[in-house]
C-alpha positions in Angstrom: -11.0 153.3 33.1 -12.1 155.4 36.4 -13.3 152.2 38.1 -10.3 150.5 37.6 -8.6 153.4 38.8 -10.5 153.4 41.9 -10.1 149.7 42.4 -6.5 150.0 42.3 -6.2 153.2 44.8 -8.2 151.3 47.5 -6.1 148.0 47.4 -2.5 147.1 48.4 -0.3 144.3 48.6 -1.2 142.0 51.3 1.3 141.1 54.4 2.8 137.5 54.0 1.2 137.1 57.5 -2.3 137.9 56.2 -1.9 135.6 53.6 -0.7 133.0 55.6 -3.6 133.4 58.1 -6.2 133.5 55.4 -4.4 130.1 53.8 -4.6 128.5 57.5 -8.3 129.6 58.5 -8.9 127.7 54.9 -7.2 124.7 55.3 -8.5 124.4 59.0 -11.9 124.9 57.9 -11.6 122.1 55.0 -9.7 119.6 57.3 -12.4 120.0 60.4 -15.1 119.6 57.7 -13.5 116.5 56.2 -13.0 115.0 59.6 -16.5 115.5 60.6 -17.7 114.0 57.4 -15.3 110.9 57.9 -16.6 110.5 61.4 -20.1 110.6 60.5 -19.4 107.9 57.7 -17.8 105.6 60.4 -20.3 106.0 63.1 -22.3 102.6 63.9 -24.8 102.4 66.6 -24.6 98.9 68.1 -27.2 98.4 71.2 -27.4 102.2 72.0 -23.8 102.4 71.7 -21.9 105.0 69.2 -18.9 103.2 67.8 -16.6 104.8 65.5 -14.6 102.6 63.3 -11.7 104.8 61.6 -9.9 101.7 60.1 -13.2 101.9 57.6 -12.0 102.9 53.9 -15.6 104.6 53.9 -14.5 107.0 56.7 -11.3 108.2 54.9 -13.0 108.4 51.6 -15.7 110.5 53.3 -13.4 112.6 54.9 -11.1 113.7 51.7 -14.2 113.8 49.4 -15.6 116.4 52.2 -12.4 118.3 52.5 -11.9 118.6 48.8 -15.6 119.3 48.2 -15.5 122.0 50.5 -12.2 123.4 49.5 -13.4 123.9 46.0 -16.7 125.6 47.3 -14.6 127.9 49.4 -12.0 128.9 47.0 -13.7 128.6 43.7 -17.6 129.3 44.4 -17.3 131.3 47.1 -14.4 133.4 45.5 -16.6 133.8 42.3 -19.6 135.1 44.4 -17.7 137.2 47.0 -14.2 137.7 45.5 -12.7 135.7 48.8 -12.7 132.8 50.6 -13.7 132.3 54.2 -10.1 132.8 55.2 -9.5 135.8 52.8 -12.9 137.6 53.9 -11.7 137.1 57.8 -8.6 139.0 56.6 -9.5 141.4 54.7 -8.2 140.1 51.4 -9.7 139.9 48.0 -8.8 137.8 44.7 -8.7 140.1 41.8 -7.7 139.7 38.2 -4.1 141.0 37.5 -5.0 142.8 34.5 -7.3 145.1 35.7 -8.6 144.3 39.4 -11.8 143.2 38.2 -13.8 140.0 39.4 -12.1 136.7 38.8 -14.3 134.0 36.7 -14.7 130.5 37.1 -12.0 128.8 34.9 -9.1 131.0 36.4 -10.6 130.2 39.9 -10.2 126.7 39.3 -7.2 126.9 38.1 -6.0 128.9 41.0 -7.5 126.3 43.4 -5.5 123.4 41.4 -2.1 125.3 41.4 -2.4 125.6 45.4 -2.3 121.7 45.4 0.6 121.8 43.3 2.5 124.5 45.3 1.7 122.6 48.6 3.1 119.6 47.3 6.4 121.1 45.7 7.0 124.3 47.1 6.1 124.1 50.6 8.2 121.0 51.3 10.9 122.8 49.5 10.7 125.9 51.6 10.6 124.0 54.8 13.6 121.6 53.9 15.8 124.9 52.7 14.4 127.4 55.0 14.1 129.7 51.9 12.5 133.2 52.0 10.4 132.0 48.9 6.8 133.2 49.3 3.3 131.9 47.5 2.9 133.7 44.0 -0.4 134.9 42.5 -1.3 132.5 39.9 -3.2 132.2 36.3 -3.6 135.8 36.0 -5.4 136.5 39.4 -3.7 138.3 42.5 -4.7 138.6 46.5 -5.0 142.2 47.4 -5.6 143.9 51.1 -8.9 146.0 50.5 -8.4 148.9 52.3 -11.5 150.7 54.0 
């Protein structure tokens, strides 16, 4: 109980700007790695000249696979190890269990990662179309906190 009290007193709810910054860093990281993998898959050297073939399905398959794979590693495996993705580490945010502030588990992190895709596909377009004040909610019993100090 004392450990739970100490954890909760050292954290606070993050600002929307912090959450958006973390999400943007994570998205750009996955996108950049996906594009790099796609470019690498589409390169062909002909007579010493490097050609990029962006119309090839292999390029887009490699790009999508690498982006999704890195996203999973970042949001699930790295968060399992450190309680934060790359973007959250940069912005001093952490992912904790909502019930007690403890370390998140693999299945909940996987569910949260999948929920992020659902949120992006369903709620982001609605928010942009209606200019609503809807903020992303924490999911599957996990929440994001701003770690003080």
